[in-house]
N, C-alpha and C positions, 0 to 999 in steps of 0.2 A: 504494500500500500504506500502511496506517495506520502512524504513527510507531512505535507500540509493537511492531508486527510486524517492522518494519525493524530494530529494535534487539533484540527478544527472540529471533527465530528464529536468527540467526547465533550468538548466545551460547549458546542452547539446544543447537545443533548441536555447539558446542565442548565443552560439558559431557557430552553424549551420547558424543562421541568419547573424552573423558577417561575416563569410567567404563567404556567398552568395553575400552580398553587396560589399565585397572587389573585387570580380571578375566580377560582372555583366556588367561593362562598356566594358570589352573585347568583349563580344558578341554583345552589342548594338552599338559598335564603328561605324559601317557603317551608321547606322541610325542617330547618332549624327553628323557625318561628313556631311551627306546629308542635314539634317534638319537645322543645324546651320551654315554650310559653314565654319567650323573651319579648321585651319591648323593642321599638325601633332604635332607641339609644343603646340598649344592651347589645343588639345585633351589630350596631356600628362599632362599639367598643370591642366586641369579640373579634370582628373581622380586621379592625385596624390594629390589633395587637401585633399582627404580622408586620405592618408598616412601622410601628414604633420600634420593634426590635431590629428590623432591617436598617432603619435610619440611624439608630443609636450606635451601631457598630461601624459605621462608615469611616470615621476618622482613624480609629485604631486599625481598621482593616488595611488601610494603605501601608502602614508601617509593617504589619504582619506579612503582607504580600512581598514587600521588599526584603524582608529578613529571611523568610522560609520558602518563598517561591509559590507560584500559582497552583501547581499540581498538589502539593501537600496541604495548603490552606483550604482550597476548595473541596478536596476529597474529604478532609476531616469535618468540615462544616456540613457537608451533605449527609454525613452520618447523623448529625444532630437533626437535620430536616427529616430524615427517615424516622427517627425516634419520635419527632413531633407528630408526624402523620399517624403513627401507630397509636400514640396517646389520644389524638383527636378521634380516631375510630372508636376508642373505648370510652370517651368522655361522656359523662352524664350530668354535669353541672356547668353553669356558665364559667365559673372560675377555672375548672379543669380544662375546658375547651379553649379559654383565653390563653392559659399557660402553654397549651399545645400549639396554638396558633403562633404565639411568640417564638417558640422553639423553631417552628417552620421558617419564620421570617429570619431569625438568626442563621439558620442553616443554609439558606439560599442567598445570603447577603453578598457573597463573593462571586456569584455566577457571572456577572457581566464584567466587573473590574478584573477578575482573575483571567478571563479570556483576553482582555485588552493587554494585560501584562505578558501573557504567554506569547501572543502574536508579536509584541514588541521585542521579545527575546529572540525569536526565530526568523522573523521576516523583515524585509525592508519597508520603507514608508509607503511605497506604492501598493504593495500587497496588503499592508495593514488596513488601508482605507476600505478595500473591497471586503476583507474578512470581517472588519467591524460591522459593516452594513449587513453582511450575511448573518452574523450573530444576532443582530437586531431582528432580522427577518425570521430567524428561528424562534425568537420570542413571540413574534407575530403569529407564527404557527401554533405556539402554545396557547395564545389567547383564542385563536380560532377553535382549537380543540375544546377549550373550556367554555363552550357556548352551546350550539345545537347538538354536537356529538355527545357532550356530557349530559345534556337534558334527556337524550335517548337512553343513556346508561343508568340514570337514576332509578327509573321504575324497575329495572331488572336486578340491580345489585344493591340499591339503597345507598345513602350517602356514607354510611359506615363501611360498606364493602368497597366503595371507591377509594376511601382513605387507606384501607388495608393494601389495596393494589398500589397506591402511591408510595406507601412505605417500602414495598418490595422494589419498586422502580427507583426510589432514592438510593437504595443499596447498590443496585446495578450501575447507576450513573456514577456513583462515588468510585466504584471499582474501575470503571472505564477511564475516568479522569486520572486516577492514581497510576494507571498503567501507561500514561502518555510519557514521551521523552521530555526531559527538562534540561536546559542548559545550566551549567553552573554560573550563577550571576553574582558579581561582586556587590555586596550590600553598600549602602551609602556610608561613606567615610566620615560624614559630618557628625559631630556630637549630637546626642539626642536633644539637648537644649536648643541647638541651632535649628534642628528640624522642626521643633515645636514653634520656634520664633518665626520660621518661614510660614507655617500654617497660620499663625496669628496675623502675620502680614497680609495673607490672602483674605482672611475673614474680616479684616478692618479696611480693606482697600475699596476705593470708590467704584472701580470696575465691577467687583464682585457684587456690590449692593445695587448695581443697576440691573444686573441679570437675575439676581436671586429672587426678588419679589414676583416677577412674571413666571419664572419656573416653578416657584413654590405654589402659587395660586392657580395658574392655568394648567400646567402639566400635573401638579399634585392633585388639582381638582378633577382632571380627566381620570387619573388613576383611581380616585375615590369613587367616581361614577362607574367606571368599568369594573372595578373590583367588588362593588356591592350595590350602589344605589340606582344603577340604570334599570335593573329588572323591577324593583319595587316601584320606581317612577312609571315605567311603561305599563305595569299592571294596575296601579292605583290611579294614575292620571290619564293615561292613554286608553285604559280599559282593555289591554291586550291579554291574551292567555300567556301562561308561562312559556309555552312553546314558541309563540310569536315574539315574546320578549327576548328569548334566547336567540331567535333568528336575528333580531336587531343587534345583539352582541356579536353575532357572527359577522354581520356586515361591518360593524365598527372595527373588529379585528382585521377583516379583509382590507378595509381602508388603511389601517395602520401598516399592514404588510406591504400593500402597494406603495405607500408613501416611503417606507424604508428602501424598497428596491429602486424607486424613482430617484431618491436622493443619492443612492450609490452610483447611479449612472448619469444623473442629470445635473448635478451641481456645477461641475466644470463647464459644460456647454452653456449653461445659463449665465455663469459668471462672465463668459466671453461676450455675451449680449448685454451686459450691464446689470444683470439681476444676480448680484452676489448673495452669499449665504446670509449676510445681515439683513438685506432687504427681503429675502425669502422668509426669514424668521418673522420679520415685522408683519408682512402681509399675511402670512399663514396664521399668526395669532389673531390678527384683526378679523380675518374671515371666520376663524373658529368662534370668536365672540359673537359675530353676527348669526352664525348657525345656532349657537346656544340661545340667543335671544328668541329666535324663531321657535325653538323647542319649548322654551318657557311659555311663550304666548300661544303655542299650539297651532302655528301657521306653517303650511307647507308640508311636503311629503316626508313623513317621519323617517322612513328608511334611508332616504338620501341625506337627511340632516345628521343622523347618527353615524352614517358612513363617513361624512365629512369630519366628524370629531376624531375618528381614527387617523385620518390624513393629517389633522392638525397636530396630534400627539407626535407623529413621526417628524414633522417639521420642527417641533419644539426641541428635539434632541440636538439640533444644530447649535444650541446654546453652549453645549460642552466645548466644542471646538472653538467657537467664537470667544468665549471667556478665556480659554487656555491661551489664546494668541496674545493676551495682555501680559503674560508672565513668561519667565524663562522655562526651558524644558525641564530643568531640575525640579520644578514645582508642579509638574503635570499631574502626578498622582494625587497630591494634596488638593489641587484645584478641582479635579474631577470628583473626588470623594466629598469635598466640602459642598459643592453644588448638589451632589446626589443626596447629601444629608438634608439640605433645604427642601428638595423635592419630596422626599419621603416624610419629613416632618409636616409639610403641608398636606400631603395625602392623608396622614394619620389624623391631623386636626380636623380636616374637612370631613373625612369619613365618619368620625365620631360626632363632630359638631352638627353635621347635617341631620343625623338621627335625633340628637338632642333638640334641635330646632323644630323638627317635625312633631316630636312628642309634646313640646311646650305649646306649640300652636294648636294642636288637637285638644290639649287640656284647656286652652283658652276658648274653645268652642268652634274652631275652624274644622270644616270637613276635611277628610284626608287629601283629596285633590288640591284644595286650596293651601293646606299646610305644606305640601310638597312644592307647589308653585312659588309660594312666598320664600321658602328656604332656598330654592334654586335661584330665584331672583336676587336674593341677598348675596349669594356666592358670585353671581354674574357681575354685580356692582363692584365687588372687591377685585375680581379679575380684570375688569375694565380699567380700574384705577392703576393696577400693576402694569398694564400694557401702556398706558399713557406715561407712567414713570419711566418705562424703558425707551420710549421713542427718541430722546436725545442721543442715546448710545447708538441707535440704529442708523443715525445719519452720518456717523463717522466710520470710516473703514477700519477694520480690525488691524491691530498692530502686527 
């Protein structure tokens, strides 16, 4: 087998597995609500425990990858994810399931960043760009599988059976990644204190805080919707069946996959025509906000609008490369994990806060559709403010 396949395929399987687990609760939400009798806020907290654990480990993860290598770090963490899946399958209380969900989030936290590091060790810059896009496409396939195909499996195997299968799959993926070749990489020679100082410099820089709010609220908001609240919205507000709601998730994931592939092959030609990555990010986010407004107001074909949100998420990932261009290459890992932390912190807060807002509005006397619409409208207002904040940066070419 070619070297790039020996390295790419196991890491692609890891990111596929990660993305499937990120979105699985959106489809099984009705079963969790029925079997556990939880409120919307409880469901949001349960599901977002994945995001909280995932985001919390991002900064130390960068140091671990540099010290021990992508193969060892990701394989070890995937064993934690497999244990989390097994515990989730056995869970009977909200606390039990939330702990299991947090273990899953911790266990898959390295799947994307570890692949980036492995590609950087083995391949040149030109190959890395295509492999990075292909890894993101593998995540898109995971999101696709965690939609209509998963909804077909639930009646046959139940949500507990699905998580037993996921535990076995996690063990297999961990073994595959541990078997990949790894180059001996010299660790950073800088003292730990200097590495931390570099991270603090990133977190306090003006460039970081121009990109961070938009990524936190728009990309984090998309993840919160895709990972949980899209299906309850489509069922409670749009009046769709669970199968049709899952179909909308399939379309959203398809849009995300198409967007990643388009970015992989289309950014360079568009840049030659004057539409660089910065403008593409700006226009993509703006169009996504317009689509979100139409969804909140119930105007237009819902399938096309939810498909467009998937496209927007793929465009949003350009922020990583654009932000990194403001710093030296020695800070690349810390820049990426810092922005990733903001994205996942936003996804956690929105996923939990959305459910809390829905519960509070219903307690105040609003019908479920109105409670969802008001909550979604409030999120949209915050997202629009973050996009306006970003606009000055978009007018300047990246360094």
